[in-house]
N, C-alpha and C positions, 0 to 999 in steps of 0.2 A: 401521601401514599406512594407516589412515584419515586420519591427520594428513598423511602424505606425499601421499596422493591429493588431499586438500583444497588443499594448497599448490600441487601440480602443476596442479590444475584452475584455480586463480586465476592462476598464472603463465603460462598459455597466453594470457592476454589482454595483460598488460603485466608481465613478470617483476620489474622494479624495484619495483613498487608492492606486492609481497609484503612488502617491508620495512616498509611502513606498518602492515600487519596485525601484524607481529611487534613493532613499537614499541608499538602499542595494547595488544597482549597482555602485553608485559613491564611496562608502567606499571601496568596494572590488576591484574596478578598480584602484583607487589611491593606496590602500594598496599593491596590486600586483606590480604596477610600482615601488613603493618605495622599496619593497623587492628586486626587480630586479636591481634597480639602486644604492641603498644604502644598500648592504647586511650586512655591519658592524652593522646595527641596525635593522636587519630583524625581530628579536623577538619582538621588540617594535611595528613594523608595523603590523605584523600578529595578535598579541594579541589585539592591538588597534582596528583593523578592525573587528575581530571576536567578540570582546566584544560589539561593537556598534550593530552588527547584532543580536547577541544573546539577547541583552538587549531589542531590538525592538520586537523580538519574545516573550520574557518573558512578556513585557508590555501588549501586545495585547492578548496573549494566556494564560498566567499562573498567572498574577497578581491577578485576581479575585479568582482563585483557592487557591493561597497562602494566601490571606487575609481571605478567608472563613475558611481555615484550621487552621490558627492562632487564629481566633475568636472562632472556636469550641474548640480548646485546652484551651484557657483562660476561656471559659465558664465551661469546665469540671473540672477545678481546682478552680473555684470560684472567678476568677478575673473579676470584673465588669466593664470592659472597652469596649466600643463599637467602633470598628474600622469603618472608613468610607467605604461606599459601592462603588464598581467600576463596571460600566456597559459599557464595550467597545465592539463594534462589531468586531468579529473575521474576519480579512481579508482572503478571499478565497485564498487557496494555499500558505499561508505565510510560512508554514513549508517546503514545497517543494522548493520554489525559494531560501529560506534562506540557506538550506543545499546545494543546487546546487552552490550558490555563495561562500559559505564557502569552499566547496570541491575544487573549482577552486583556491581559495587563498592558500589552503594547497599544492596543486600540484605545484604552482609556488614556494612556500617556499621550497619544496623538490627538486626543479629543474627538475621535471618531464616534465614541459612545461615552455615556456617563457611567460612573461606577454603580454597580448593583448594590443597593442598600439592604435588601432582604437576603440574609445569609442562606436561608433554606433554598430560595430560588437559585442563588448562585451555586450552592452545593449540588443542586440537581443538574445544572448546566454542566458541571465538571464530571458528574458521575452517571449521566443519563444512560440507562442500562443497554438500549439497543446498540449504541455505538461506542460504549465505554472501552471494550478490550481490543477493538481493531478498527475503529473509525466508522464513517468518515470523521476527520478532524474538523469539528464544526466551528463556525465563527459566531462570536457572541451576538453580533448584530442580526444574525439570522435566527438563532435558536432561543436566546434569552427572551425576546418579545413574545414568543410562543408560550412561554411559561406564565405570562401575565394575562393570557387569554383563557377564558372558560371554554373547555372542550366538552361537547355532548356527543353521544353516540351517533355515528353517521354510517349508514349501511354502505353507501358508495365508497367511503374511505376504507371500510373494512374489507370489502371485496377487492378493491384496487390493491390494498396492502397484501392481502393473501395471494393474489395473482403474482405480485412481484416476488414474494417469498418463494412461491412454487418454482419460478424460474431460477432463483438463487439456489434452491435445493437441487435442481437439475444440474446446474453448473458444478456444484460441489460434489454431489453423490454419484452422478452419472459420468462425469468427465474427469474432474480432478482426482477422484479416488480410483477411477478405472485405470488411469495411466500411472498412478503413483507406484505400484509394484514394479513395473518396468523401469521407471526412472530410478527408483531406489537400488534396484538390482545392478544397474549399470554404474551409477555415480558412487555407490558405496564399495565398488570393487572395480575401479576404472582400469586398473592394469590388466584385467582379464578380458577386456572387451576391445573390439576393433572399430574401425572407421564407421561402418554402417550402423552398428548398434549405438554408438555414441551420438551420431547424428540424429537417430530416431529418438533416443532418450532426451536429447536437447530440444527436439521438436515437441515431444510430449511434455517436457517441463515448461516450455513456453506457454502451453495451454493449461497445464496444472496450476501454475502460479496465477494465471489470469482467472481461471474458473474458481480457484480456491478463494482468492481475495475478492474478486469481483462478485462471486457467489455470496460471500459473507456480507459484503456491502449491500447487495440487494435484499438479503434477509433482514439486515439492520434497518434499511430504508423502509421495507415492507412492514416490519414490526412497528416502527414508529408511526407509520401511516395508519395502521389499524387503530391506534389510540389517539389519532388526530394530529400528529406532528409531521412536519416536512423536514427531512434531512437533505443535505446537498448531494448532488450526483457525484459519484466517485470515479466512474469509468464511462467513456463515450467511444465505443468502437476503436479501441487502441491499435488493433492489428490491421486497421484500414488507414492508418496514418500515412501521409504522403512523404514525410521526412522526419528526422529525429526530433525537431522542434515541435512539430505537429503531434508526435507521439506523446510528448510530455504535456500537451494540452489535453490529452484524452486519458492518460494513465494516472491513477492515484491523484485525481484532480485536487483533492483536499490538501494533500501534502505538497504538491507542485505549486499551488497558489500560495500556501503558507510560506514555503521557501522563497518564492518570488517577492511576496510582499514584505517579508521580515528579514531576508538575507540579501537577496540579489539587488533589489531596488535601493535599500540603504547603502549598499556598497558603491552605488553609482549606476547600476543597471547598464543600459546601452548608451546612455547620454554622457559619454566620456570618450577618452581616446581609445583607439583600437586595442592597444596593449592592455589598458585597464578593463576594457569590456571582456576580453578573453580571460583575464584574471578573475573577474567577477563570475563568469560562467563556471569556471573550473572550481572555484571556492564553493559555490552554491551546490554543485553536484558532489563534491567531496563531503560536504555536510550531509547531503542526502544519503550517500553510501554509508557514512559513519552512523547515521540515524538508524539504519536498517539492522546493524549488527556489530558486535565487537569482534571483528575478524578482519584481517588484512584483505581477504577476498572481497569483502563489501566495500572497503576503501578503494580497492582497484576497480570494482564495478562502478563506483561513483566517478572515479577519474576517467574511466572509459567513456562514460556518457558526457562528462565535461569536455573531453577532447572532441567527441563527435559534434557537440553543440558548437564549440569553438571553430571547428573546421567548417561547419555549415554557415556560421556567421561570416567567416572570412570569404567564403564562396559567394554569398549574397552581396557582400561589399564590393567585390571586384568582378563578379560575373552577373550581368543584368539578367533578370528573370524574363522569360518570353511574355509578350503582351497578352496572348491568348493561351488558355490551358489546353494542351494536347492530351487526349484520352490515352494515347500510347505512353507518353511521358509520365502521366499520372500512374498508370499501371506499373511501369518500371520503378517509379518512386516508391510505391506501396510494397512491391516485392523486395526491393533493395533494403528498405527500412525494416521489414519483417526479418530479413536475414541478419541485419546488424543487431536487432534486438535479441535474436536467438543466440548469437555469438556472445552477447553481453550476459545472457542468463547462465552461460557456463560458469562464470566467475561467481554469480549469485548462488548457484547450487552446489558447486564443488565443496568438498569437505576441507580442503586445504589448498594453498597456493600450488603445491606440487601436483595435486590431482588436477587442478585447472590446467596447468601447463602440459600435463600428460594428455588430457583430453584434447587440447588444441593440436598438439603434435599428431595425435592419431586421426583426428578429423580430416587432416589435410595430407594423410599418408594412407591411401586405400590399401587394404590388405586382402580383400576378397572374401572376408568372413561373412557367414550367414547371420541372420538376426537371431532366430530361435529355432528350436525344433518344431515339428508340426503341432505339438500340444499348445504352444503359445500363440499360434497364428490367429485362431478365432478371437482371442482377447484383443490382439492388436487391431484386427479388422473392425471389431465392434467399437473400439476407442476411436479409430479413424472415422467411422460412420457418425459417432456422436459429435466429434469435432466439426464434421461437415454440416450437421444440423445447426450447430452453434454459428458457424460462419454464414450459413444461409440466412439465419435470423439477423445477424449483424448487417448483412448486406441489405436486408429488407427493412431494417429498423430506420427510424428518423434520427438516431443519435441520442435520444433522450429516454431510452428504455421504456417506451410506452407499450411495448409488447403488443404490436398491432394485431397479431393473430389471436390473442386472448382478450383484446379490448375492442373487438368489433361491436358497433352499436346494436347489432342483432344479438340479443341475449342467447338465442339458441346456438348460433355459430360460435359466439364467445365461449359459452359453456362447453360446447363440444370439443374445441381445441384445448381448453383447460383440462378437460377430462383426459384427452389423449396424452397431454404432457404428464399428468399425474400417473397414468397407466404406464408410460415409459419409465418414470421414476421408480415405481414399484417393481417393474420388470427388470430393470438394468442397474438399479442403485446398489452401491456398496455401503450398506448400513453399518458395517463394522468399522467405519472410517475413523481415523484419528482426529486430532484437534486441527484447527485452521492454522495454516503456515504462519500467518501474520500475528498469531497470538504470542509468538516468541519475540516480537518487536515492541 
């Protein structure tokens, strides 16, 4: 039933693209069994299966980008050849389920798990509807065993899941969607805006991307919890990170850990020379940037984070850390990291490289321009208030999204705060919101 529901859920968007999930499922399912049963040729099986899946991802996500980049290069050097134009609709969630299937294949290859023999069970692992289109990117050793366990109705799981979903909807509808109009107005017409408005739009996008993606992750986790499944945590107070390395332990944890286990560590990780370690960091984050989108701004965003990580690594190597943690140093680290993340989000949100460079130029050249006229100030004020509520919750949380104020052992207090949150959602939510940002990845 869950497998049928998952495919039905996906086919509501574009039925024919369910065939791509099925193809990814078949190739990795058979590849894993061949690795398990015929280990003498396991390199052939794993590289064959991975090549098919990455080729599908490249065809639908990167072919147009590659063709446009080659065309631009040829035009710039005076080669008068016109390449054919490609217009393929990007399948929702293709990067997520491809990485999840490839991760399973690698774990079988490493003998971390045995190949799943039941095709229906494995197909459900790849297509499980709560996290199919935007993660978390689950690990086989966490999710597959749960499909072999009988699940019965559990009222506590249902309530816990619904509370998690409520907070996810608050993040998406009350924060991400409330700041989206301002962010879009500025970044879609960057030349008409000045220093102050670009800084505010960047600040708002910093929370838009967190609340949009983090909100979806909580909705997915909560939905799975309602039906008895546990998905991995995807965010852990990312804007309270003390440095850039700490940020990536807290942000999009499922992707960060995937890249660490299957890209960074196989390259040598940190157990190598200083030069190779810096190379490994930069390559890993270039892959991260390219995974997010077929645009040079995403590649630049990945390179930016790779260079930040490399710089921090060199600093730790040559500058000893203090023996005791100083609260003032911690606060400075959190603020500095937040500003660095904000600056990086400009590359992520800008529509083009030119727009990103224009935004950076204007951000550091004050012009005295006002934000908006009086009509826009109430919306800005309300958005800032909602962000304040979010950060208050982040500061009071234990880092595992237990939602303490809605998980009080006293049912009356817990119910009261949950009702307050639902009331705020109905009062302030933007129900005409668009799709989640990470659906495009």
